[in-house]
NULUMDO-826847 format. One record per residue (C-alpha): residue number from 1; x, y, z. Coordinates in Angstrom, 3 decimals, padded with zeros to 6 digits. Example, Ala and Ser with C-alpha at 12.3 -4.5 7.8 and 13.67 -1.06 7.14 Angstrom:
<n: 1 | px: 012.300 | py: -004.500 | pz: 007.800>
<n: 2 | px: 013.670 | py: -001.060 | pz: 007.140>
END
This chain:
<n: 1 | px: 058.909 | py: 072.415 | pz: 194.009>
<n: 2 | px: 061.723 | py: 073.140 | pz: 191.506>
<n: 3 | px: 063.304 | py: 076.606 | pz: 191.652>
<n: 4 | px: 061.815 | py: 078.753 | pz: 188.994>
<n: 5 | px: 063.598 | py: 079.328 | pz: 185.658>
<n: 6 | px: 066.379 | py: 081.568 | pz: 185.508>
<n: 7 | px: 067.132 | py: 083.518 | pz: 182.393>
<n: 8 | px: 069.648 | py: 086.221 | pz: 181.676>
<n: 9 | px: 068.818 | py: 089.151 | pz: 179.314>
<n: 10 | px: 072.116 | py: 089.257 | pz: 177.181>
<n: 11 | px: 073.234 | py: 092.159 | pz: 175.624>
<n: 12 | px: 076.705 | py: 090.864 | pz: 174.567>
<n: 13 | px: 078.369 | py: 093.836 | pz: 176.338>
<n: 14 | px: 080.226 | py: 094.210 | pz: 179.322>
<n: 15 | px: 077.786 | py: 094.589 | pz: 181.919>
<n: 16 | px: 075.691 | py: 091.363 | pz: 181.107>
<n: 17 | px: 079.068 | py: 089.211 | pz: 180.209>
<n: 18 | px: 080.335 | py: 090.423 | pz: 183.737>
<n: 19 | px: 076.949 | py: 089.253 | pz: 185.099>
<n: 20 | px: 077.303 | py: 085.916 | pz: 183.619>
<n: 21 | px: 080.856 | py: 085.234 | pz: 184.644>
<n: 22 | px: 079.793 | py: 086.376 | pz: 188.281>
<n: 23 | px: 076.785 | py: 083.780 | pz: 188.257>
<n: 24 | px: 079.506 | py: 081.159 | pz: 187.411>
<n: 25 | px: 081.784 | py: 082.449 | pz: 190.126>
<n: 26 | px: 078.912 | py: 082.042 | pz: 192.912>
<n: 27 | px: 077.735 | py: 078.628 | pz: 191.503>
<n: 28 | px: 074.434 | py: 080.145 | pz: 190.016>
<n: 29 | px: 073.607 | py: 078.438 | pz: 186.664>
<n: 30 | px: 071.093 | py: 080.159 | pz: 184.549>
<n: 31 | px: 068.518 | py: 078.099 | pz: 182.619>
<n: 32 | px: 068.976 | py: 080.281 | pz: 179.477>
<n: 33 | px: 070.875 | py: 083.381 | pz: 177.799>
<n: 34 | px: 068.847 | py: 084.936 | pz: 175.230>
<n: 35 | px: 070.754 | py: 087.658 | pz: 172.863>
<n: 36 | px: 068.110 | py: 089.794 | pz: 170.891>
<n: 37 | px: 069.570 | py: 090.413 | pz: 167.527>
<n: 38 | px: 068.478 | py: 093.746 | pz: 166.045>
<n: 39 | px: 070.516 | py: 092.904 | pz: 162.991>
<n: 40 | px: 072.613 | py: 096.434 | pz: 163.202>
<n: 41 | px: 075.089 | py: 095.685 | pz: 166.352>
<n: 42 | px: 078.649 | py: 096.400 | pz: 165.795>
<n: 43 | px: 080.830 | py: 093.878 | pz: 164.368>
<n: 44 | px: 082.905 | py: 093.384 | pz: 167.208>
<n: 45 | px: 079.718 | py: 092.498 | pz: 169.180>
<n: 46 | px: 079.058 | py: 089.490 | pz: 166.788>
<n: 47 | px: 082.685 | py: 088.743 | pz: 166.648>
<n: 48 | px: 082.475 | py: 088.471 | pz: 170.855>
<n: 49 | px: 079.647 | py: 086.190 | pz: 171.225>
<n: 50 | px: 081.352 | py: 083.098 | pz: 169.641>
<n: 51 | px: 084.575 | py: 083.816 | pz: 172.133>
<n: 52 | px: 081.914 | py: 083.487 | pz: 175.039>
<n: 53 | px: 080.101 | py: 080.732 | pz: 173.922>
<n: 54 | px: 083.391 | py: 078.600 | pz: 174.152>
<n: 55 | px: 083.549 | py: 080.030 | pz: 177.849>
<n: 56 | px: 079.976 | py: 079.130 | pz: 178.422>
<n: 57 | px: 080.811 | py: 075.468 | pz: 177.104>
<n: 58 | px: 083.823 | py: 075.128 | pz: 179.281>
<n: 59 | px: 082.250 | py: 075.974 | pz: 182.386>
<n: 60 | px: 079.048 | py: 073.984 | pz: 181.801>
<n: 61 | px: 076.612 | py: 076.989 | pz: 181.043>
<n: 62 | px: 074.252 | py: 077.068 | pz: 178.358>
<n: 63 | px: 075.076 | py: 078.669 | pz: 174.848>
<n: 64 | px: 073.798 | py: 082.060 | pz: 173.766>
<n: 65 | px: 070.307 | py: 081.479 | pz: 172.492>
<n: 66 | px: 069.897 | py: 084.192 | pz: 169.704>
<n: 67 | px: 066.508 | py: 085.513 | pz: 168.701>
<n: 68 | px: 065.330 | py: 088.253 | pz: 166.677>
<n: 69 | px: 062.177 | py: 089.980 | pz: 165.275>
<n: 70 | px: 060.732 | py: 088.580 | pz: 162.277>
<n: 71 | px: 058.306 | py: 090.242 | pz: 160.371>
<n: 72 | px: 055.881 | py: 088.649 | pz: 157.768>
<n: 73 | px: 055.617 | py: 090.993 | pz: 155.082>
<n: 74 | px: 057.779 | py: 094.124 | pz: 155.826>
<n: 75 | px: 060.596 | py: 095.062 | pz: 153.534>
<n: 76 | px: 063.251 | py: 094.945 | pz: 156.220>
<n: 77 | px: 064.625 | py: 092.681 | pz: 158.825>
<n: 78 | px: 067.097 | py: 094.899 | pz: 160.544>
<n: 79 | px: 066.634 | py: 097.807 | pz: 162.832>
<n: 80 | px: 068.817 | py: 099.526 | pz: 160.003>
<n: 81 | px: 066.377 | py: 098.430 | pz: 157.564>
<n: 82 | px: 063.180 | py: 099.573 | pz: 159.582>
<n: 83 | px: 064.702 | py: 103.220 | pz: 159.715>
<n: 84 | px: 065.953 | py: 103.642 | pz: 156.525>
<n: 85 | px: 062.401 | py: 102.298 | pz: 154.784>
<n: 86 | px: 060.245 | py: 104.041 | pz: 156.922>
<n: 87 | px: 062.301 | py: 107.147 | pz: 156.432>
<n: 88 | px: 062.360 | py: 107.624 | pz: 160.531>
<n: 89 | px: 064.705 | py: 107.515 | pz: 163.506>
<n: 90 | px: 065.108 | py: 105.262 | pz: 166.718>
<n: 91 | px: 062.819 | py: 106.000 | pz: 169.229>
<n: 92 | px: 065.656 | py: 106.945 | pz: 171.412>
<n: 93 | px: 065.937 | py: 109.787 | pz: 169.450>
<n: 94 | px: 062.496 | py: 110.915 | pz: 170.635>
<n: 95 | px: 063.101 | py: 109.697 | pz: 174.351>
<n: 96 | px: 060.899 | py: 106.316 | pz: 173.559>
<n: 97 | px: 061.294 | py: 102.792 | pz: 173.955>
<n: 98 | px: 059.985 | py: 101.800 | pz: 170.741>
<n: 99 | px: 062.736 | py: 100.163 | pz: 169.037>
<n: 100 | px: 064.494 | py: 098.486 | pz: 172.199>
<n: 101 | px: 060.770 | py: 096.873 | pz: 172.771>
<n: 102 | px: 059.993 | py: 095.828 | pz: 169.213>
<n: 103 | px: 063.478 | py: 094.416 | pz: 168.301>
<n: 104 | px: 065.326 | py: 093.050 | pz: 171.817>
<n: 105 | px: 062.410 | py: 092.894 | pz: 174.350>
<n: 106 | px: 059.288 | py: 091.537 | pz: 172.569>
<n: 107 | px: 061.714 | py: 088.958 | pz: 170.548>
<n: 108 | px: 062.772 | py: 087.575 | pz: 173.753>
<n: 109 | px: 059.198 | py: 087.445 | pz: 175.304>
<n: 110 | px: 058.301 | py: 085.511 | pz: 172.366>
<n: 111 | px: 060.595 | py: 083.043 | pz: 172.627>
<n: 112 | px: 060.512 | py: 082.524 | pz: 176.405>
<n: 113 | px: 056.483 | py: 081.999 | pz: 175.734>
<n: 114 | px: 057.518 | py: 078.984 | pz: 173.494>
<n: 115 | px: 059.893 | py: 077.545 | pz: 176.286>
<n: 116 | px: 059.191 | py: 074.540 | pz: 178.365>
<n: 117 | px: 060.480 | py: 075.625 | pz: 181.546>
<n: 118 | px: 058.718 | py: 078.706 | pz: 181.098>
<n: 119 | px: 055.380 | py: 077.278 | pz: 180.278>
<n: 120 | px: 055.509 | py: 074.897 | pz: 183.022>
<n: 121 | px: 056.360 | py: 077.667 | pz: 186.043>
<n: 122 | px: 053.580 | py: 079.890 | pz: 184.514>
<n: 123 | px: 051.115 | py: 076.670 | pz: 184.634>
<n: 124 | px: 051.772 | py: 076.223 | pz: 188.418>
<n: 125 | px: 051.514 | py: 079.972 | pz: 188.933>
<n: 126 | px: 055.138 | py: 080.972 | pz: 189.271>
<n: 127 | px: 057.289 | py: 083.550 | pz: 187.567>
<n: 128 | px: 060.579 | py: 083.149 | pz: 185.503>
<n: 129 | px: 063.454 | py: 085.175 | pz: 186.704>
<n: 130 | px: 064.822 | py: 087.484 | pz: 184.127>
<n: 131 | px: 068.152 | py: 089.093 | pz: 185.429>
<n: 132 | px: 069.188 | py: 092.591 | pz: 183.935>
<n: 133 | px: 072.734 | py: 093.679 | pz: 183.823>
<n: 134 | px: 072.544 | py: 097.240 | pz: 184.904>
<n: 135 | px: 075.618 | py: 098.568 | pz: 187.156>
<n: 136 | px: 075.464 | py: 099.923 | pz: 190.459>
<n: 137 | px: 075.897 | py: 103.482 | pz: 189.547>
<n: 138 | px: 073.178 | py: 103.185 | pz: 186.610>
<n: 139 | px: 070.215 | py: 103.608 | pz: 188.612>
<n: 140 | px: 069.059 | py: 106.499 | pz: 186.096>
<n: 141 | px: 068.769 | py: 104.007 | pz: 183.643>
<n: 142 | px: 065.681 | py: 102.722 | pz: 185.170>
<n: 143 | px: 063.789 | py: 105.773 | pz: 184.303>
<n: 144 | px: 064.934 | py: 105.940 | pz: 180.597>
<n: 145 | px: 062.460 | py: 104.620 | pz: 177.990>
<n: 146 | px: 064.701 | py: 101.864 | pz: 176.626>
<n: 147 | px: 065.643 | py: 100.591 | pz: 180.100>
<n: 148 | px: 061.912 | py: 100.645 | pz: 181.625>
<n: 149 | px: 061.135 | py: 098.606 | pz: 178.652>
<n: 150 | px: 063.662 | py: 095.865 | pz: 179.571>
<n: 151 | px: 062.687 | py: 095.808 | pz: 183.200>
<n: 152 | px: 059.056 | py: 094.985 | pz: 182.495>
<n: 153 | px: 057.745 | py: 098.570 | pz: 183.444>
<n: 154 | px: 055.991 | py: 099.298 | pz: 180.007>
<n: 155 | px: 054.071 | py: 096.237 | pz: 180.082>
<n: 156 | px: 051.911 | py: 094.804 | pz: 183.119>
<n: 157 | px: 051.273 | py: 091.609 | pz: 181.277>
<n: 158 | px: 054.706 | py: 090.505 | pz: 181.281>
<n: 159 | px: 055.336 | py: 092.202 | pz: 184.644>
<n: 160 | px: 052.915 | py: 089.477 | pz: 186.055>
<n: 161 | px: 054.870 | py: 086.579 | pz: 184.152>
<n: 162 | px: 058.581 | py: 087.879 | pz: 185.014>
<n: 163 | px: 060.380 | py: 088.731 | pz: 188.138>
<n: 164 | px: 063.004 | py: 091.288 | pz: 187.135>
<n: 165 | px: 066.261 | py: 091.581 | pz: 189.291>
<n: 166 | px: 069.590 | py: 093.459 | pz: 188.824>
<n: 167 | px: 072.249 | py: 091.659 | pz: 190.422>
<n: 168 | px: 074.994 | py: 093.974 | pz: 189.468>
<n: 169 | px: 073.519 | py: 096.661 | pz: 191.445>
<n: 170 | px: 072.706 | py: 094.438 | pz: 194.467>
<n: 171 | px: 076.657 | py: 093.459 | pz: 194.338>
<n: 172 | px: 077.655 | py: 096.913 | pz: 194.021>
<n: 173 | px: 079.610 | py: 096.606 | pz: 190.302>
<n: 174 | px: 080.173 | py: 099.212 | pz: 188.291>
<n: 175 | px: 081.767 | py: 099.278 | pz: 184.736>
<n: 176 | px: 085.637 | py: 099.067 | pz: 186.041>
<n: 177 | px: 084.743 | py: 096.456 | pz: 188.086>
<n: 178 | px: 082.882 | py: 094.629 | pz: 185.133>
<n: 179 | px: 085.639 | py: 095.071 | pz: 182.926>
<n: 180 | px: 088.180 | py: 093.445 | pz: 185.822>
<n: 181 | px: 085.966 | py: 090.325 | pz: 186.028>
<n: 182 | px: 085.914 | py: 089.921 | pz: 182.554>
<n: 183 | px: 089.653 | py: 090.366 | pz: 182.236>
<n: 184 | px: 090.139 | py: 087.776 | pz: 185.158>
<n: 185 | px: 087.872 | py: 084.957 | pz: 183.247>
<n: 186 | px: 090.723 | py: 085.224 | pz: 180.436>
<n: 187 | px: 088.307 | py: 087.043 | pz: 177.936>
<n: 188 | px: 088.744 | py: 090.390 | pz: 175.774>
<n: 189 | px: 086.485 | py: 092.875 | pz: 177.110>
<n: 190 | px: 083.725 | py: 093.439 | pz: 174.508>
<n: 191 | px: 082.676 | py: 096.707 | pz: 173.202>
<n: 192 | px: 079.496 | py: 098.643 | pz: 174.776>
<n: 193 | px: 076.614 | py: 097.078 | pz: 173.288>
<n: 194 | px: 074.631 | py: 099.288 | pz: 171.094>
<n: 195 | px: 073.344 | py: 099.390 | pz: 167.525>
<n: 196 | px: 076.101 | py: 101.553 | pz: 165.672>
<n: 197 | px: 073.596 | py: 104.370 | pz: 164.928>
<n: 198 | px: 072.521 | py: 104.574 | pz: 168.673>
<n: 199 | px: 071.467 | py: 107.978 | pz: 169.467>
<n: 200 | px: 072.700 | py: 107.743 | pz: 173.065>
<n: 201 | px: 076.637 | py: 107.293 | pz: 171.428>
<n: 202 | px: 079.015 | py: 110.129 | pz: 172.122>
<n: 203 | px: 081.447 | py: 111.573 | pz: 169.686>
<n: 204 | px: 084.468 | py: 109.401 | pz: 170.318>
<n: 205 | px: 081.839 | py: 106.409 | pz: 169.642>
<n: 206 | px: 081.520 | py: 107.721 | pz: 165.945>
<n: 207 | px: 085.107 | py: 108.329 | pz: 165.815>
<n: 208 | px: 085.475 | py: 104.644 | pz: 165.908>
<n: 209 | px: 083.023 | py: 103.659 | pz: 163.374>
<n: 210 | px: 084.058 | py: 102.079 | pz: 160.334>
<n: 211 | px: 083.789 | py: 104.070 | pz: 157.338>
<n: 212 | px: 080.575 | py: 101.995 | pz: 156.229>
<n: 213 | px: 078.960 | py: 102.255 | pz: 159.407>
<n: 214 | px: 079.257 | py: 106.085 | pz: 159.059>
<n: 215 | px: 077.458 | py: 106.427 | pz: 155.536>
<n: 216 | px: 075.004 | py: 103.989 | pz: 157.020>
<n: 217 | px: 074.313 | py: 106.689 | pz: 159.675>
<n: 218 | px: 074.431 | py: 109.324 | pz: 157.208>
<n: 219 | px: 071.982 | py: 107.596 | pz: 155.016>
<n: 220 | px: 069.420 | py: 107.124 | pz: 158.055>
<n: 221 | px: 069.453 | py: 110.254 | pz: 159.100>
<n: 222 | px: 069.345 | py: 111.705 | pz: 155.514>
<n: 223 | px: 066.251 | py: 109.728 | pz: 154.750>
<n: 224 | px: 064.331 | py: 110.447 | pz: 157.566>
<n: 225 | px: 065.383 | py: 114.162 | pz: 157.731>
<n: 226 | px: 062.369 | py: 115.903 | pz: 155.947>
<n: 227 | px: 060.086 | py: 114.110 | pz: 158.158>
<n: 228 | px: 061.501 | py: 115.053 | pz: 161.494>
<n: 229 | px: 059.517 | py: 118.161 | pz: 163.110>
<n: 230 | px: 061.235 | py: 117.551 | pz: 166.651>
<n: 231 | px: 065.014 | py: 116.711 | pz: 166.259>
<n: 232 | px: 067.707 | py: 117.816 | pz: 163.888>
<n: 233 | px: 069.438 | py: 114.130 | pz: 163.659>
<n: 234 | px: 070.242 | py: 111.111 | pz: 166.039>
<n: 235 | px: 071.358 | py: 113.310 | pz: 168.492>
<n: 236 | px: 068.497 | py: 115.506 | pz: 168.683>
<n: 237 | px: 069.505 | py: 118.870 | pz: 169.003>
<n: 238 | px: 073.113 | py: 120.790 | pz: 169.252>
<n: 239 | px: 074.196 | py: 120.501 | pz: 172.875>
<n: 240 | px: 076.497 | py: 123.533 | pz: 174.492>
<n: 241 | px: 077.968 | py: 121.199 | pz: 176.824>
<n: 242 | px: 080.074 | py: 119.519 | pz: 174.318>
<n: 243 | px: 079.527 | py: 121.581 | pz: 171.192>
<n: 244 | px: 078.055 | py: 118.730 | pz: 169.182>
<n: 245 | px: 075.317 | py: 119.462 | pz: 166.678>
<n: 246 | px: 072.277 | py: 117.475 | pz: 166.647>
<n: 247 | px: 072.883 | py: 115.498 | pz: 163.760>
<n: 248 | px: 075.757 | py: 112.953 | pz: 163.504>
<n: 249 | px: 076.074 | py: 113.565 | pz: 159.953>
<n: 250 | px: 076.985 | py: 117.146 | pz: 160.608>
<n: 251 | px: 079.665 | py: 115.903 | pz: 163.025>
<n: 252 | px: 081.234 | py: 113.666 | pz: 160.356>
<n: 253 | px: 081.400 | py: 116.226 | pz: 158.051>
<n: 254 | px: 082.683 | py: 118.789 | pz: 160.534>
<n: 255 | px: 085.364 | py: 116.295 | pz: 161.731>
<n: 256 | px: 086.141 | py: 115.324 | pz: 158.120>
<n: 257 | px: 085.458 | py: 111.632 | pz: 158.990>
<n: 258 | px: 085.776 | py: 109.083 | pz: 155.893>
<n: 259 | px: 082.480 | py: 107.206 | pz: 155.128>
<n: 260 | px: 081.445 | py: 105.101 | pz: 152.365>
<n: 261 | px: 080.225 | py: 106.838 | pz: 149.430>
<n: 262 | px: 076.242 | py: 106.907 | pz: 150.012>
<n: 263 | px: 075.345 | py: 106.286 | pz: 146.423>
<n: 264 | px: 077.590 | py: 102.747 | pz: 146.798>
<n: 265 | px: 075.118 | py: 101.932 | pz: 149.915>
<n: 266 | px: 071.821 | py: 102.989 | pz: 147.802>
<n: 267 | px: 071.603 | py: 104.358 | pz: 144.508>
<n: 268 | px: 068.067 | py: 104.948 | pz: 145.597>
<n: 269 | px: 065.740 | py: 104.491 | pz: 148.804>
<n: 270 | px: 062.502 | py: 103.450 | pz: 148.114>
<n: 271 | px: 060.050 | py: 103.922 | pz: 150.951>
<n: 272 | px: 058.083 | py: 101.126 | pz: 152.854>
<n: 273 | px: 054.784 | py: 101.375 | pz: 150.807>
<n: 274 | px: 052.927 | py: 100.630 | pz: 154.219>
<n: 275 | px: 054.802 | py: 103.474 | pz: 156.114>
<n: 276 | px: 053.066 | py: 106.758 | pz: 157.131>
<n: 277 | px: 055.035 | py: 108.659 | pz: 154.708>
<n: 278 | px: 054.383 | py: 106.520 | pz: 151.368>
<n: 279 | px: 050.821 | py: 106.375 | pz: 152.265>
<n: 280 | px: 050.555 | py: 110.283 | pz: 152.447>
<n: 281 | px: 052.160 | py: 110.442 | pz: 148.996>
<n: 282 | px: 056.041 | py: 111.011 | pz: 150.361>
<n: 283 | px: 054.567 | py: 114.582 | pz: 151.157>
<n: 284 | px: 057.344 | py: 116.080 | pz: 153.869>
<n: 285 | px: 057.967 | py: 119.340 | pz: 155.280>
<n: 286 | px: 061.050 | py: 121.247 | pz: 156.908>
<n: 287 | px: 059.781 | py: 122.889 | pz: 159.952>
<n: 288 | px: 061.788 | py: 124.080 | pz: 162.945>
<n: 289 | px: 064.426 | py: 122.478 | pz: 164.058>
<n: 290 | px: 065.911 | py: 122.611 | pz: 160.402>
<n: 291 | px: 067.645 | py: 125.863 | pz: 160.596>
<n: 292 | px: 069.902 | py: 126.374 | pz: 158.048>
<n: 293 | px: 071.016 | py: 124.209 | pz: 155.346>
<n: 294 | px: 069.712 | py: 120.762 | pz: 155.393>
<n: 295 | px: 071.759 | py: 117.526 | pz: 155.480>
<n: 296 | px: 071.378 | py: 116.738 | pz: 151.855>
<n: 297 | px: 072.674 | py: 120.592 | pz: 151.165>
<n: 298 | px: 075.478 | py: 120.119 | pz: 153.454>
<n: 299 | px: 076.663 | py: 116.888 | pz: 151.803>
<n: 300 | px: 076.413 | py: 118.279 | pz: 148.560>
<n: 301 | px: 078.144 | py: 121.143 | pz: 149.164>
<n: 302 | px: 080.757 | py: 119.009 | pz: 150.421>
<n: 303 | px: 081.088 | py: 117.503 | pz: 147.121>
<n: 304 | px: 079.044 | py: 113.850 | pz: 148.071>
<n: 305 | px: 076.515 | py: 112.469 | pz: 145.744>
<n: 306 | px: 073.320 | py: 111.857 | pz: 147.411>
<n: 307 | px: 070.699 | py: 109.283 | pz: 146.859>
<n: 308 | px: 066.707 | py: 110.168 | pz: 146.033>
<n: 309 | px: 064.486 | py: 108.798 | pz: 148.297>
<n: 310 | px: 061.430 | py: 107.437 | pz: 146.175>
<n: 311 | px: 057.990 | py: 105.868 | pz: 145.926>
<n: 312 | px: 058.392 | py: 103.822 | pz: 143.225>
<n: 313 | px: 062.098 | py: 103.044 | pz: 142.232>
<n: 314 | px: 063.386 | py: 103.275 | pz: 138.878>
<n: 315 | px: 064.269 | py: 099.728 | pz: 137.517>
<n: 316 | px: 067.679 | py: 101.013 | pz: 135.876>
<n: 317 | px: 068.953 | py: 102.260 | pz: 139.339>
<n: 318 | px: 069.812 | py: 099.637 | pz: 142.237>
<n: 319 | px: 068.027 | py: 099.878 | pz: 145.225>
<n: 320 | px: 068.772 | py: 100.530 | pz: 149.263>
<n: 321 | px: 069.948 | py: 096.668 | pz: 150.519>
<n: 322 | px: 069.850 | py: 096.619 | pz: 154.498>
<n: 323 | px: 072.943 | py: 095.198 | pz: 156.005>
<n: 324 | px: 071.448 | py: 092.339 | pz: 158.238>
<n: 325 | px: 074.227 | py: 091.222 | pz: 160.673>
<n: 326 | px: 074.253 | py: 087.819 | pz: 162.347>
<n: 327 | px: 076.236 | py: 085.825 | pz: 165.147>
<n: 328 | px: 078.906 | py: 083.932 | pz: 163.273>
<n: 329 | px: 077.930 | py: 080.275 | pz: 163.003>
<n: 330 | px: 074.987 | py: 080.608 | pz: 165.301>
<n: 331 | px: 071.268 | py: 080.225 | pz: 163.975>
<n: 332 | px: 068.547 | py: 082.234 | pz: 165.579>
<n: 333 | px: 065.766 | py: 080.710 | pz: 167.680>
<n: 334 | px: 062.649 | py: 082.329 | pz: 167.019>
<n: 335 | px: 059.414 | py: 079.868 | pz: 167.724>
<n: 336 | px: 057.002 | py: 082.768 | pz: 166.786>
<n: 337 | px: 056.857 | py: 085.250 | pz: 163.692>
<n: 338 | px: 055.579 | py: 089.022 | pz: 164.102>
<n: 339 | px: 052.776 | py: 089.696 | pz: 162.124>
<n: 340 | px: 052.701 | py: 093.574 | pz: 161.951>
<n: 341 | px: 053.911 | py: 094.738 | pz: 158.492>
<n: 342 | px: 054.523 | py: 098.501 | pz: 159.149>
<n: 343 | px: 055.669 | py: 099.723 | pz: 162.911>
<n: 344 | px: 056.591 | py: 103.249 | pz: 162.598>
<n: 345 | px: 059.367 | py: 103.470 | pz: 165.815>
<n: 346 | px: 060.219 | py: 107.275 | pz: 165.342>
<n: 347 | px: 057.879 | py: 110.323 | pz: 165.405>
<n: 348 | px: 054.178 | py: 110.062 | pz: 164.820>
<n: 349 | px: 053.309 | py: 112.006 | pz: 161.873>
END
């Protein structure tokens, strides 16, 4: 009997890249390396994948397979578009795994269901082995909602189809060791893999964002704010430990970080007509934790033009257009299409 198929869940960051390099050093060849494109990763992440593909080809490894969530009728393709058109925030802002499940885990599972080696393994009663790149000092991640989704702890059916392994933990490799492995392979160390609006990013990561990405972060928080009953923004609530506010927008304004004018990104934002806010007539409330000026008021006070969020767009004004980002020179492999049209990834209202 042949060995079960070996798949690497690839995030294009430092951990999963080091994992693959170490597999090559140990003469273990994966059968597939799958990257789920949210359409909203940092530009440097997309730029790294073609570089890594050349390294993979040189070492006889499969190129990265790019998959993605593809709705049939929803008016967005990217995670950014989902957030802004539905006036919500990523699930991580509410300690949920929904954005990871919908835009990362589910597209990988859909692709694997159409992959002949996986079909053959399941037909013979075997599991597909899936490798996850969590570092040895990241056991805490296994308790987080997004990591639980990645490791099959939220879907009993998929848990029966896959055997999840965490080689970096088994090998005792931390982040420093991962960066060392990548550098020794002659590759540039990629950035931390995350959407540019990730609620788990630190202040210094916001400092490193481009002005356009900071503007899109503000647009996301601004659109969702009237409907947030439990959090102030992407950073949830103010933190005494490092003094950061609950909103990344507030931090950007406090630090006077440059950002692209919001009305250049979206003269007006039309809500997805299928989302809960639009269905309810666009009614909203500023309940706690909305203490003090709203983000809209803060932006206006600082002299910034702010787009309106509407149910029906004015034909004489331009509309919000999501920034869907792709891996340069590489098509996405999507054997199945998502049929639902209005997932609400944030707070249930």
